N, C-alpha and C positions, 0 to 999 in steps of 0.2 A: 309436844309430841315429837319424838325422834324420828328422823327420816331414814330409811334404809340406805340412802346413798351418802349419808353424813360420813365425814372422816373421823376416825377414832380420836379421842382426846387422851392425853397421858399424864399421869402423875409420876414424876421422876423421884425416886427414893434412894439417894446414895447412901454409902456407909460413912464411917467416922471422917469428919473434916470435909464431907462433900466430895464431888468428883472434880478433878482438876481439868484444865483446858484440853489435855490430850485423851482423856477418858471417853470411852464410847458413849456413856450416858450424856456427856456434855455435847458431843458431836451430834448425837441424834436429837437432843433438845434443841440445838441451833437449827437443824433441819426442819423440825416440826414447827418451830416458831410459836405462834399463838395457840397452837393445838396442844401445848405441853406446859406444865407447871411443876417446878421443883419445890420440894418441901424446904422449909427454911426454919428448922428448930433453933432455939437459943443455945442449945447444949451440943453443938456439932462436935466438939473435942472431948467433952465428958458427957457422953450421951445418957440422957434420961428418957426411959421408955415412955412415960406419960407425955413428956414434951414432944418426943418424936411422933407418937400416935396423934397428939393434937395437931401437929404440923401436917400429917397426912390428911386429917379431917379438913383442915383449912384449904389445902390444895385440891382435895376432892370437891369440896363445896364450890370452889372457883370453876374448875373444869366441867363439873356436871351441869352447869348452867348453859353450856354450849351443846350444839348438836354433836351427835356421835356417841359411841359407847366409851366408857372410861376403862383405861388399861393401866394397871399399876406396873411400873418398870423399876425394879428394885436390884440393888447390888449390895453384897456383903451384909453388914448389920442392918441395912435398909430392908433386907428380906424378913427379919424378925419384926421390924416395926410394921411392915406391910401385913404380915400374918396376924399380928396382934390387932391391928386396925380391922381387918377383915372379920376376925372372930368377935370383935366388939360391935360390928355393924354388918351382920349377916344379911339383912334385907336391903342394903344399899346395892343398887344395881351396878355391878362391875363386870365388864366383858372378859377380863382375864387378869392374871397375875403372872408376870414374868420375873422369876426369882433366880438371880445369878450369884453363884458363889456364896451361899449362906455360910458363915463361920460356925463352927462346932462350939457351942458354949461350954461343953465339957472337955474340949481339946486343949492341949497345952499352950497353944498360941493365942487363944482367946484373951482379949484384954479385960480380964475379970475386974480389975480395980477401976479402970476407965469406964467400963460398961456394965457395972454391977447389976443395974436394974434389968438387964436383958438376959441374965444368966438362967432364970427360971421360966422364961416364956415357953409355953408348951406348944409342940408341933401337932395341932389338931386339924381335922379335915376343913379345908377352906370352902367357902360358899360360892366359889366361881371356878371356872377352868383355870388351871395353873400349870406352869412348866418350870421345873427347876433345872438349871444348867450348872454343871460342875466341871471341875478340871481334875485330871489324873495326878497333878502334882501341886495342888493348892496347899500352901503352908498353913492355912487356917481351917481346912476341913478336908479329909480324905474322901475319896469317891464313895466308899461304903457308907460313911456317915451321911453324906449328901443324899445319896439314894434313899437311905432310911428316912431322912426328913421328907423327901418327895413322897414316899409311901404314906407317912403319917399325915401329910398335908393333902393326900388324895390327888397328887399332881403327877403329870408325866415327868419322866426323868431323861435327861440327855447328858452324856459324857462328851465334852467338847475336845477331848485330847489333853495333851500336856501343855497347858496355857497358864500356869501359875494361878494367881488369884483373879484372873480375868479382868485386870485393871489396866491403868496406864503403863505400868511396868511390864505388862505382857505384850506391849507393842501391837495391840489389836487394831489401832486407828478407828475407823468407823465401823468395824466389825461386821462385815457383810453376812457372815455365817449366823451371827447373833440376830441380824435383821430377818433372815429367812426363818430362823426358829421363832421369833416374835410373830411374824406373819402366819406361821403354822398354828399358832396359838389363837390368834384373833380372826383367822379366815372364817368367813361365814359359809 
């Protein structure tokens, strides 16, 4: 039985090639310690949707054994893996999905050849509270498209300003604003 005072547990779902040492996901994961589990698909550089969804399942299975609600923390292509997993597992108890900078599979910058199995993932209503965070100048997805994904996912939408792809190159560090947004999603 989960106790109401338990700390959240997190499944970290990065984009292609994972998140480097300067990425906010990595910094948060270090801070969370044993309360977080990063997915580890075999296909980091040539993403295969089934492999990534399986990796989300493995990480979920690990953290769901601990006290606290499970929260998915996804970036970039990881947003699509998270949404696919959630739609395949609608009865799995998840406290929230924090979806940052989802790339537009129909956009010109989407890596269609490298991530071909992600191109047709539908944006359907998610079975848990969700928050999509986008940037005004994300080269992989314009704010209108990101807001559209949020609407189809049944998620709250937040435009974080002009922050690029909300990754290491954006210079966000531990991204305090992002933590506040995550807290707003998971606050009981």
